[in-house]
C-alpha positions as CSV (number, residue, x, y, z in Angstrom):
1,X,9.8,10.1,-30.6
2,X,12.3,8.1,-28.7
3,X,11.4,7.6,-25.2
4,X,13.7,8.7,-22.1
5,X,14.3,5.7,-19.6
6,X,13.9,6.8,-16.0
7,X,15.0,4.8,-13.1
8,X,12.7,4.1,-10.2
9,X,14.2,3.5,-6.9
10,X,12.0,2.3,-4.3
11,X,12.9,3.4,-0.7
12,X,10.0,1.9,1.3
13,X,12.3,-0.5,3.3
14,X,14.5,2.3,4.4
15,X,12.9,5.8,4.2
16,X,9.4,4.4,4.4
17,X,10.4,2.7,7.7
18,X,10.8,6.0,9.3
19,X,6.9,6.2,9.2
20,X,6.2,6.7,12.9
21,X,5.5,3.3,14.5
22,X,6.7,1.0,11.6
23,X,9.4,-1.4,11.7
24,X,9.8,-4.4,9.3
25,X,11.3,-7.8,10.5
26,X,14.2,-9.2,8.4
27,X,11.9,-11.7,6.9
28,X,9.4,-9.3,5.9
29,X,12.1,-7.1,4.2
30,X,13.4,-10.1,2.3
31,X,9.8,-10.8,1.2
32,X,9.1,-7.3,0.0
33,X,12.6,-7.0,-1.6
34,X,11.9,-9.9,-3.9
35,X,8.3,-8.4,-4.6
36,X,9.8,-5.0,-5.4
37,X,12.4,-6.3,-7.8
38,X,10.8,-9.4,-9.4
39,X,7.1,-8.8,-9.3
40,X,6.8,-4.8,-9.4
41,X,10.2,-4.6,-11.3
42,X,11.5,-1.3,-9.9
43,X,15.0,-0.6,-11.0
44,X,16.6,-0.3,-7.5
45,X,15.7,-0.7,-3.9
46,X,17.1,1.1,-0.7
47,X,16.8,-1.4,2.1
48,X,18.3,-0.1,5.3
49,X,20.6,2.5,6.9
50,X,24.2,1.2,7.8
51,X,25.0,0.6,11.4
52,X,21.4,0.9,12.9
53,X,21.1,-2.4,14.6
54,X,21.9,-6.2,14.6
55,X,18.5,-6.7,13.2
56,X,18.9,-4.2,10.3
57,X,22.4,-6.1,9.5
58,X,20.7,-9.5,9.4
59,X,17.9,-8.1,7.0
60,X,20.3,-6.6,4.7
61,X,22.6,-9.8,4.8
62,X,19.5,-11.8,3.9
63,X,18.6,-9.5,0.9
64,X,22.2,-9.4,-0.4
65,X,22.7,-13.2,-0.1
66,X,19.5,-13.6,-2.2
67,X,20.2,-10.9,-4.6
68,X,23.9,-12.1,-5.3
69,X,22.2,-15.4,-6.4
70,X,19.7,-13.7,-8.7
71,X,21.9,-11.1,-10.2
72,X,20.2,-8.3,-8.3
73,X,23.1,-7.2,-6.0
74,X,23.8,-4.0,-7.9
75,X,20.2,-2.9,-7.5
76,X,20.3,-3.0,-3.6
77,X,21.3,0.1,-1.9
78,X,22.2,1.2,1.7
79,X,22.1,4.6,3.3
80,X,25.7,5.3,4.7
81,X,27.2,8.1,6.6
82,X,30.5,10.3,6.4
83,X,32.1,8.3,9.2
84,X,35.8,7.6,8.1
85,X,34.7,4.2,6.6
86,X,32.8,2.8,9.6
87,X,29.6,2.3,7.5
88,X,31.6,1.0,4.6
89,X,33.0,-1.8,6.9
90,X,29.4,-2.6,8.0
91,X,28.3,-2.7,4.3
92,X,31.3,-4.9,3.4
93,X,30.2,-7.6,6.1
94,X,26.6,-7.3,5.1
95,X,27.5,-7.9,1.5
96,X,25.9,-4.9,0.0
97,X,27.6,-3.3,-2.9
98,X,25.9,0.2,-3.4
99,X,26.2,3.0,-0.9
100,X,23.9,6.1,-0.8
101,X,26.3,8.4,1.2
102,X,24.4,11.0,3.3
103,X,26.0,14.4,3.2
104,X,25.0,18.1,3.9
105,X,23.1,19.8,0.9
106,X,22.7,23.1,2.6
107,X,25.1,25.4,4.2
108,X,22.6,25.7,7.0
109,X,22.9,22.1,7.9
110,X,26.6,21.9,7.4
111,X,27.2,25.0,9.8
112,X,24.9,24.2,12.5
113,X,24.8,20.6,12.6
114,X,28.6,19.6,11.6
115,X,30.0,22.9,12.3
116,X,32.5,22.4,9.5
117,X,33.5,24.4,6.6
118,X,32.6,23.1,2.9
119,X,36.1,22.3,2.4
120,X,36.4,20.1,5.5
121,X,33.2,18.4,4.7
122,X,34.4,17.9,1.0
123,X,37.7,16.4,2.4
124,X,35.9,13.9,4.6
125,X,33.6,13.0,1.7
126,X,36.5,12.3,-0.7
127,X,38.1,9.8,2.0
128,X,34.9,7.8,2.1
129,X,34.4,7.7,-1.7
130,X,38.0,6.7,-2.1
131,X,37.9,3.9,0.5
132,X,34.5,2.5,-1.1
133,X,36.3,2.5,-4.7
134,X,39.0,0.5,-3.0
135,X,36.5,-1.9,-1.7
136,X,34.7,-2.1,-4.8
137,X,31.7,-0.5,-3.4
138,X,29.5,2.0,-5.8
139,X,28.8,5.4,-4.4
140,X,25.7,7.5,-4.9
141,X,25.5,10.7,-2.9
142,X,22.6,12.3,-1.1
143,X,22.6,16.2,-0.6
144,X,20.5,16.2,2.6
145,X,18.3,19.5,2.8
146,X,19.2,20.2,-0.9
147,X,15.9,22.0,-1.6
148,X,16.6,24.5,1.3
149,X,20.2,24.7,-0.1
150,X,19.1,25.8,-3.3
151,X,16.8,28.5,-1.8
152,X,19.2,29.9,0.8
153,X,22.7,28.8,-0.2
154,X,23.0,28.2,-4.0
155,X,26.4,29.2,-4.2
156,X,27.3,26.4,-1.6
157,X,25.3,23.8,-3.6
158,X,27.0,24.5,-6.8
159,X,30.5,24.5,-5.1
160,X,29.5,21.1,-3.7
161,X,28.4,19.8,-7.2
162,X,31.6,21.0,-8.6
163,X,33.4,18.8,-6.3
164,X,31.2,15.9,-6.6
165,X,31.1,15.8,-10.4
166,X,34.9,15.2,-10.2
167,X,34.5,12.3,-8.0
168,X,34.2,8.7,-8.8
169,X,30.4,8.4,-8.1
170,X,27.6,7.1,-10.0
171,X,24.7,9.2,-9.0
172,X,23.9,12.5,-7.1
173,X,20.6,12.2,-5.0
174,X,18.6,15.5,-4.6
175,X,16.2,15.3,-1.7
176,X,13.5,17.8,-0.8
177,X,14.1,16.5,2.7
178,X,11.4,18.7,4.4
179,X,9.0,18.6,1.7
180,X,9.0,22.4,1.1
181,X,9.4,22.9,-2.5
182,X,6.6,24.2,-5.0
183,X,6.5,22.6,-8.5
184,X,7.9,26.0,-9.8
185,X,11.0,25.7,-7.5
186,X,11.6,22.2,-8.4
187,X,11.4,22.9,-12.1
188,X,13.8,26.0,-11.8
189,X,16.4,24.4,-9.4
190,X,16.6,21.1,-11.8
191,X,16.6,23.0,-14.8
192,X,19.7,25.1,-13.4
193,X,21.5,22.0,-12.2
194,X,21.1,19.5,-15.1
195,X,21.9,22.3,-17.7
196,X,25.1,22.9,-15.7
197,X,26.0,19.1,-15.4
198,X,24.7,17.5,-18.4
199,X,26.7,14.4,-18.1
200,X,25.7,13.6,-14.5
201,X,23.0,11.4,-13.2
202,X,20.6,13.0,-10.8
203,X,17.8,11.6,-8.7
204,X,14.9,13.5,-7.2
205,X,13.5,12.4,-4.0
206,X,10.3,14.1,-2.9
207,X,8.6,14.5,0.3
208,X,4.9,15.4,0.6
209,X,4.4,17.9,3.6
210,X,2.4,20.0,1.3
211,X,0.7,17.3,-0.8
212,X,2.9,18.6,-3.5
213,X,5.3,15.4,-4.2
214,X,3.5,14.1,-7.3
215,X,3.5,17.5,-9.0
216,X,7.1,17.9,-7.9
217,X,8.2,14.7,-9.4
218,X,6.3,15.7,-12.8
219,X,8.5,18.9,-12.8
220,X,11.5,17.1,-12.0
221,X,11.1,14.8,-14.9
222,X,10.3,17.6,-17.2
223,X,13.5,19.3,-16.2
224,X,15.4,16.0,-17.2
225,X,16.1,14.2,-13.9
226,X,17.4,10.5,-14.4
227,X,15.9,8.8,-11.4
228,X,12.9,9.1,-8.8
229,X,12.7,8.0,-5.1
230,X,9.3,6.6,-4.3
231,X,7.6,4.6,-1.6
232,X,4.7,2.3,-1.6
233,X,1.6,3.8,-0.1
234,X,3.7,7.2,0.1
235,X,5.1,5.9,3.5
236,X,7.9,7.9,5.1
237,X,8.5,10.5,7.9
238,X,5.9,13.1,8.6
239,X,3.5,13.4,5.6
240,X,5.5,10.7,3.8
241,X,7.4,10.4,0.5
242,X,6.1,10.7,-3.2
243,X,3.7,7.6,-3.6
244,X,4.8,5.0,-6.1
245,X,1.4,4.1,-7.5
246,X,0.3,7.6,-8.2
247,X,3.6,8.5,-10.0
248,X,3.7,5.4,-12.0
249,X,0.0,6.2,-13.3
250,X,0.9,9.8,-13.8
251,X,3.9,9.0,-15.9
252,X,2.1,6.5,-18.0
253,X,-0.8,8.6,-18.7
254,X,0.6,12.1,-19.0
255,X,4.2,11.9,-19.7
256,X,4.6,9.7,-23.0
257,X,8.2,10.9,-23.4
258,X,9.2,8.8,-20.2
259,X,9.6,5.2,-20.2
260,X,9.6,3.3,-16.6
261,X,9.8,-0.4,-16.0
262,X,7.3,-0.7,-13.3
263,X,4.5,-3.3,-13.6
264,X,1.2,-1.5,-12.9
265,X,-0.9,-4.5,-12.4
266,X,1.2,-5.5,-9.4
267,X,0.7,-2.1,-7.6
268,X,-2.2,-2.9,-5.7
269,X,-0.9,-6.2,-4.5
270,X,2.4,-4.8,-3.2
271,X,0.5,-2.1,-1.6
272,X,-1.8,-4.4,0.4
273,X,0.9,-6.5,1.5
274,X,3.1,-3.5,2.8
275,X,-0.1,-2.3,4.7
276,X,-0.5,-5.8,6.2
277,X,3.3,-6.0,7.3
278,X,3.1,-2.5,8.9
279,X,-0.4,-2.2,10.1
280,X,-0.1,1.3,8.3
281,X,-3.6,1.6,6.8
282,X,-4.5,2.8,3.3
283,X,-7.1,5.5,3.4
284,X,-10.0,4.3,1.4
285,X,-9.8,7.5,-1.1
286,X,-6.0,7.1,-1.7
287,X,-5.4,7.4,-5.4
288,X,-4.8,4.0,-7.2
289,X,-4.8,1.8,-4.1
290,X,-7.5,3.1,-1.9
291,X,-10.6,0.8,-1.5
292,X,-13.0,3.5,-2.7
293,X,-11.1,4.9,-5.5
294,X,-13.0,2.7,-8.3
295,X,-16.3,2.8,-6.6
296,X,-19.0,4.8,-8.2
297,X,-21.6,6.1,-5.3
298,X,-23.8,8.4,-7.4
299,X,-26.5,6.6,-9.4
300,X,-26.2,9.2,-12.4
301,X,-22.6,8.0,-12.8
302,X,-23.7,4.3,-13.0
303,X,-26.3,5.3,-15.4
304,X,-23.6,7.1,-17.5
305,X,-21.3,4.2,-17.3
306,X,-24.1,1.8,-18.6
307,X,-24.7,4.0,-21.5
308,X,-21.3,4.9,-22.9
309,X,-18.8,4.7,-20.3
310,X,-19.6,8.6,-19.6
311,X,-17.8,8.6,-16.1
312,X,-14.6,6.6,-16.9
313,X,-11.3,8.3,-17.2
314,X,-7.9,6.5,-18.3
315,X,-7.5,5.1,-14.8
316,X,-9.2,2.0,-15.6
317,X,-9.2,-0.4,-12.4
318,X,-8.2,-3.4,-14.6
319,X,-4.9,-1.8,-15.0
320,X,-4.1,-2.3,-11.3
321,X,-5.6,-5.7,-10.9
322,X,-8.8,-4.3,-9.7
323,X,-12.4,-4.1,-10.5
324,X,-15.1,-1.1,-10.5
325,X,-17.8,-1.3,-8.0
326,X,-21.0,0.5,-7.5
327,X,-21.7,1.6,-4.1
328,X,-25.2,1.2,-2.3
329,X,-26.5,4.1,-0.3
330,X,-28.8,7.0,-0.3
331,X,-27.4,8.4,-3.6
332,X,-27.4,5.1,-5.5
333,X,-30.4,5.3,-7.6
334,X,-31.8,2.4,-9.7
335,X,-28.6,2.3,-12.0
336,X,-26.2,1.5,-9.1
337,X,-28.5,-1.3,-7.8
338,X,-29.1,-2.7,-11.3
339,X,-25.2,-3.0,-11.8
340,X,-25.0,-4.9,-8.4
341,X,-27.9,-7.0,-9.4
342,X,-26.3,-8.1,-12.6
343,X,-23.2,-9.1,-10.7
344,X,-25.2,-11.4,-8.4
345,X,-27.2,-12.8,-11.4
346,X,-30.6,-11.4,-10.1
347,X,-33.3,-9.9,-11.9
348,X,-36.2,-7.5,-10.6
349,X,-39.1,-5.7,-12.7
350,X,-39.4,-2.1,-12.3
351,X,-42.1,-2.2,-9.2
352,X,-39.7,-4.5,-7.4
353,X,-36.6,-2.5,-8.1
354,X,-38.3,0.7,-7.0
355,X,-39.2,-0.8,-3.6
356,X,-35.8,-2.1,-3.2
357,X,-34.3,1.1,-4.1
358,X,-36.5,2.9,-1.6
359,X,-35.2,0.5,1.2
360,X,-31.4,1.2,0.4
361,X,-32.2,5.0,0.5
362,X,-33.7,4.6,3.8
363,X,-30.7,2.6,5.1
364,X,-28.4,5.1,3.6
365,X,-30.2,7.9,5.4
366,X,-29.4,6.1,8.7
367,X,-25.7,5.8,7.7
368,X,-26.1,1.9,7.3
369,X,-23.5,0.6,4.9
370,X,-25.1,-1.6,2.2
371,X,-23.1,-4.0,0.4
372,X,-23.8,-6.0,-2.7
373,X,-23.9,-9.2,-0.7
374,X,-26.6,-7.5,1.3
375,X,-29.1,-7.2,-1.6
376,X,-30.6,-10.7,-1.4
377,X,-31.5,-10.0,2.1
378,X,-33.0,-6.5,1.2
379,X,-34.8,-8.2,-1.6
380,X,-36.3,-11.0,0.8
381,X,-37.1,-8.4,3.4
382,X,-38.9,-5.8,1.0
383,X,-40.7,-8.2,-1.4
384,X,-41.3,-11.2,1.1
385,X,-40.2,-13.5,-1.6
386,X,-39.6,-17.2,-0.9
387,X,-36.9,-17.3,-3.6
388,X,-34.6,-15.3,-1.2
389,X,-35.5,-16.6,2.2
390,X,-33.0,-17.9,4.6
391,X,-32.0,-21.6,4.3
392,X,-29.2,-22.0,6.8
393,X,-30.0,-21.2,10.4
394,X,-27.3,-21.1,13.4
395,X,-29.9,-22.6,15.9
396,X,-27.7,-22.8,19.1
397,X,-24.1,-22.9,20.2
398,X,-22.1,-23.2,23.3
399,X,-18.9,-21.2,23.4
400,X,-16.3,-22.3,26.2
401,X,-13.1,-20.7,27.1
402,X,-11.1,-21.9,30.2
403,X,-7.6,-21.3,31.5
404,X,-5.4,-24.4,30.8
405,X,-8.0,-25.8,28.2
406,X,-8.4,-25.2,24.4
407,X,-11.5,-23.2,23.4
408,X,-14.4,-25.2,22.2
409,X,-17.7,-25.0,20.5
410,X,-20.8,-27.1,20.4
411,X,-22.9,-26.2,17.4
412,X,-26.4,-26.7,16.2
413,X,-27.3,-25.7,12.9
414,X,-30.2,-26.2,10.3
415,X,-29.5,-26.5,6.7
416,X,-32.8,-26.8,4.5
417,X,-34.8,-28.1,7.4
418,X,-32.3,-30.7,8.5
419,X,-30.7,-30.3,11.8
420,X,-26.9,-31.1,12.5
421,X,-25.0,-30.9,15.8
422,X,-21.2,-30.9,16.1
423,X,-18.4,-30.2,18.7
424,X,-15.0,-29.0,18.0
425,X,-12.0,-27.4,19.6
426,X,-9.9,-24.4,18.1
427,X,-7.3,-21.7,18.8
428,X,-10.2,-19.4,19.9
429,X,-13.7,-19.5,20.3
430,X,-14.5,-18.5,16.7
431,X,-11.9,-20.8,15.3
432,X,-13.7,-23.7,17.3
433,X,-17.1,-22.7,15.8
434,X,-15.6,-22.8,12.3
435,X,-14.1,-26.1,13.0
436,X,-17.4,-27.6,14.1
437,X,-19.1,-25.9,11.0
438,X,-16.5,-27.6,8.8
439,X,-17.4,-31.1,10.3
440,X,-21.2,-30.4,9.3
441,X,-20.3,-29.3,5.8
442,X,-17.9,-32.3,5.2
443,X,-20.4,-34.7,6.3
444,X,-22.6,-33.1,3.5
445,X,-19.5,-33.1,1.2
446,X,-19.9,-29.3,0.8
447,X,-16.9,-26.9,0.6
448,X,-16.8,-23.7,2.7
449,X,-15.0,-20.6,1.4
450,X,-11.7,-19.7,2.8
451,X,-11.6,-16.9,5.3
452,X,-9.0,-14.4,4.2
453,X,-9.5,-11.3,6.3
454,X,-11.2,-10.6,9.5
455,X,-11.7,-7.2,10.9
456,X,-13.6,-5.9,14.1
457,X,-14.7,-2.4,14.8
458,X,-17.0,-0.4,17.0
459,X,-18.8,2.8,15.6
460,X,-16.6,6.0,15.9
461,X,-17.1,7.6,19.3
462,X,-18.8,4.7,20.8
463,X,-17.4,2.6,23.7
464,X,-16.1,-0.9,24.0
465,X,-19.4,-2.2,25.3
466,X,-21.5,-0.9,22.4
467,X,-22.3,-3.0,19.2
468,X,-19.4,-4.1,17.3
469,X,-19.2,-5.0,13.7
470,X,-17.3,-7.9,12.5
471,X,-16.3,-7.7,8.7
472,X,-15.1,-11.1,7.3
473,X,-13.8,-11.6,3.8
474,X,-14.1,-14.8,2.2
475,X,-12.5,-16.5,-0.8
476,X,-14.0,-19.0,-3.3
477,X,-12.7,-20.4,-6.6
478,X,-14.7,-17.7,-8.4
479,X,-14.2,-14.5,-6.3
480,X,-14.0,-12.9,-3.0
481,X,-16.9,-11.4,-1.1
482,X,-17.4,-9.8,2.4
483,X,-20.1,-10.3,5.1
484,X,-20.7,-8.3,8.1
485,X,-22.4,-9.2,11.4
486,X,-23.6,-6.9,14.2
487,X,-23.8,-7.7,18.1
488,X,-22.5,-6.5,21.4
489,X,-20.3,-9.5,21.6
490,X,-17.4,-9.8,18.9
491,X,-17.7,-13.6,18.6
492,X,-21.4,-13.5,18.2
493,X,-21.0,-10.8,15.5
494,X,-18.4,-13.1,13.6
495,X,-20.8,-15.9,13.7
496,X,-23.7,-13.8,12.5
497,X,-21.4,-12.8,9.5
498,X,-20.5,-16.4,9.1
499,X,-24.2,-17.3,9.1
500,X,-24.7,-14.7,6.1
501,X,-22.0,-16.3,4.1
502,X,-23.6,-19.7,4.5
503,X,-26.7,-18.4,3.1
504,X,-25.0,-16.5,0.3
505,X,-23.1,-19.7,-1.0
């Protein structure tokens, strides 16, 4: 069976930026534009709205300068408006060559927002499209509120499409602007349109207000649409847009007749970077990219995985550059613990394993979050084994922070019974502590892991003077691992997390 190629247009940098509180800097937009086109290999990117701000102009100019040199200029698109060519002048100065012209796809929007007749609107559009053609700018046309247009004024929509299909435009973009479509409606509306205009390229742009965007995308593809608009992490206004990672996985696993060029193994990397740039967190249970979605919690699942991958599906984490994990908690059971022990290279007999399992269940009942890295400490605590006893002790420290002076730390640390003392300055108290620690380890010709992530939080519903938890992710040549510290003082909790790291390495 010959596959049908579908274009993937990523609109994270334009529609995704409409997420409340999110704004990309021009350098972040350029970084993501490069990553989306070169690493993730989406077909097109919508990067901005014309005329918004000087910063937006700079961002688009930076992207088009780069894209022109790399042969990607035709893949960079800008949202424009029916404004007698003002947007086109903005585009020309920015170097962009593809406009996505925003028009009214429902009679309701046209009548009450623009207060114009269809003929007046079409005439205004024709002027803009003609000017774009004269300037060498390619035109795609958005039918804003198209889904409600099909529900409430289909005669207007088809009148509009009759007009557009006679214009020199490349694509017609059909958005479910308010996220109101069911999958049945998506199928019905697109079936009608594609049957009537078989030679026109149609894109579907789904929103997720009812959590139906992925289902609607599937129906749009079955109906024969030629392109999809998606965003990284499903970012966008209100409940967001159809999420890129989920749609890619669904197409690859359930729609063998469709071919897309997106590189699955880069989805997680891009997702994490977008989250870092925006401060827009990824829910732990978000399909494909959430922290917990490849974590088995129930012990019976880990047991089944060990016997014949009984609890695996086609969403193998390795497809997305990830690994399966086995959570430790009150439902873990021995199988989960065995999986984590194997990763640490540790072996326990049946009696020892039973005692450790009981201890982890006890911690889980208290809502304690147990990690793989905690296992040696739990083993040491439960079995009182010399093998896992602490070898590195942060004995004492003085943390100073004075106005006009760099923060500094004096540190006393014991490693295998030998005492060391060092003093260092840093950008903050914890940075000064790490710099003093580096001096100690350099003396012993030992290398410390790289700190790659640092997060502080207090228990939900608590107050700022309660215990806070510092979670630090470290990177070695072999792998990444996380340690946690708990204390009423943020810096002290970070030091406790660091002491745990020193014992783990």
